[in-house]
C-alpha positions in Angstrom: -147.7 -81.7 23.7 -144.8 -83.1 25.0 -141.9 -84.4 22.8 -141.8 -87.2 26.4 -145.5 -88.4 25.5 -145.5 -87.9 21.7 -141.9 -90.3 21.6 -144.6 -93.1 24.5 -147.3 -93.2 21.9 -145.5 -93.5 19.1 -143.9 -96.7 21.0 -147.3 -98.1 21.7 -148.7 -98.0 18.3 -146.4 -99.5 17.0 -146.4 -102.4 19.7 -150.5 -102.4 18.2 -148.8 -101.1 14.6 -149.1 -104.4 12.5 -147.6 -102.8 9.2 -145.2 -100.8 9.5 -146.1 -97.2 8.6 -149.5 -97.5 8.7 -149.4 -95.3 12.4 -147.0 -92.1 11.0 -149.2 -88.7 11.0 -149.5 -86.3 8.3 -145.2 -84.5 8.8 -144.0 -86.8 10.9 -141.1 -89.0 10.5 -139.7 -92.3 11.8 -137.3 -93.1 13.2 -135.3 -96.2 15.0 -132.7 -95.2 18.0 -130.5 -97.3 19.8 -127.3 -98.9 20.2 -128.2 -102.9 20.7 -131.8 -102.9 20.8 -133.9 -100.3 18.1 -136.3 -98.6 19.8 -139.1 -96.8 16.8 -139.9 -93.1 17.2 -142.1 -90.8 15.5 -141.3 -87.4 15.5 -141.8 -84.2 13.2 -140.6 -82.8 10.2 -139.4 -79.9 11.0 -136.2 -81.6 13.4 -134.8 -81.8 10.5 -134.1 -77.9 10.2 -132.1 -78.5 13.5 -128.2 -78.5 13.3 -128.7 -81.4 16.2 -130.8 -83.6 15.0 -128.6 -82.9 10.7 -125.4 -83.7 13.9 -127.3 -87.1 14.8 -128.1 -87.5 10.4 -124.5 -87.2 10.0 -123.5 -89.7 12.2 -126.3 -92.0 10.6 -125.0 -91.4 7.8 -121.1 -92.6 8.3 -122.9 -95.7 10.4 -124.8 -96.7 7.9 -124.3 -95.4 4.6 -128.1 -95.4 3.1 -128.2 -98.8 4.2 -130.5 -98.2 7.3 -130.9 -102.4 8.6 -134.5 -101.7 10.0 -135.6 -101.0 6.5 -135.9 -97.1 7.4 -133.6 -94.7 9.4 -131.1 -95.1 12.0 -130.7 -93.0 14.6 -126.8 -94.6 16.4 -126.8 -93.1 19.7 -129.0 -93.5 23.0 -132.7 -93.8 23.7 -132.0 -91.4 26.4 -129.2 -89.6 24.1 -132.5 -89.1 21.1 -135.3 -88.3 24.1 -132.5 -86.2 25.3 -132.3 -83.6 22.1 -135.8 -84.2 20.8 -137.4 -83.0 24.0 -134.7 -79.7 23.3 -136.0 -79.5 19.3 -139.5 -79.9 20.6 -138.9 -76.7 22.9 -137.3 -74.3 20.2 -140.1 -74.9 17.6 
C-alpha cells in the first residue's frame, strides 16, 4: 500500500474513531505530527529502524522529552516534511 494512501486512511479512521488506539493495526503505531495543529498518522514499526526516522525521534525528545502533550508520540515537523520522509521510508522497506 502506498504511504500516502496509508496516511490518508489513518486520518479518516481517526475522525471515525471514538476511542484512542483502537484503530491501530498490529505492527503499526500512531504519531502526532505538526507545528501547530497536530494530525495523527499510523505508521509501520519498521520505520523505527531508519536513520531518518530516528532523527525525527531525537528532535521530538529534544523538544518534548518524554512528556508528549498529545498523549502519544509527537513529532515536531511540518506535515509535508513528515509525508516526504515517510514516503521515502516506505520505498526503502
